[in-house]
N, C-alpha and C positions, 0 to 999 in steps of 0.2 A: 434183274436182281430178284431173288426169291425172298418173299416176305410172309411172315405169319403175324397177323394183327391180333393183339390181346387188348380188349377195349371194354370200357364201361359206358359205351354208347347210350345216349338217352338222358344222361345226367345234365349235360349241357351241349352246346353245338360243336365243340371242338373235335370230338371223335367222329361225328358225322361228316364234317368237312374233311378230316383226314382220310376217311374211307372213300369219299367221293374223289378226292385227289388221287389216291392210290389207284382207284379203278380207271382213272383217265390217263394214267401213265403207261405208254406202250412198253417201256422197259421193265415194268413191275410185274412180276409173276406172283400174284397173290395166292398163296397155297391154301390159306384157311383163315378163319376168323374165330376167336374164342371170346366169350363174354364173361365178365366178372362182376362182382358186387351184387346188390339186391335185385331180385326179379330177372335172373339171367334169361328166362324164356322170352320175356317181352323184349329184352335187349337183342336177343338173337333174331326175333321177328323184325325188329327195326333194321338191323344190319342186312337181313335178307331182302327187305323191301328196297333198300338203297341199291343193293346189287342187282335186283330185278329191274329197277328203273334205269340202271346203267347198261342193261342187256348182258349182264355177266352172271355166271353161276359159280359161286364160291362156297366150298364146304365150311 
């Protein structure tokens, strides 16, 4: 399944758990992650750190 995640990661834990879950699913083809709301650069860095910890590179 192709997925594009649009997230406000960093506001609370739910989006981080969602991202970790998607990264762990072999049937999920995570095509990209976009961040919204305040401080999008910090949110993007957080999403990138989770992807790196999972051993995945997602644009």
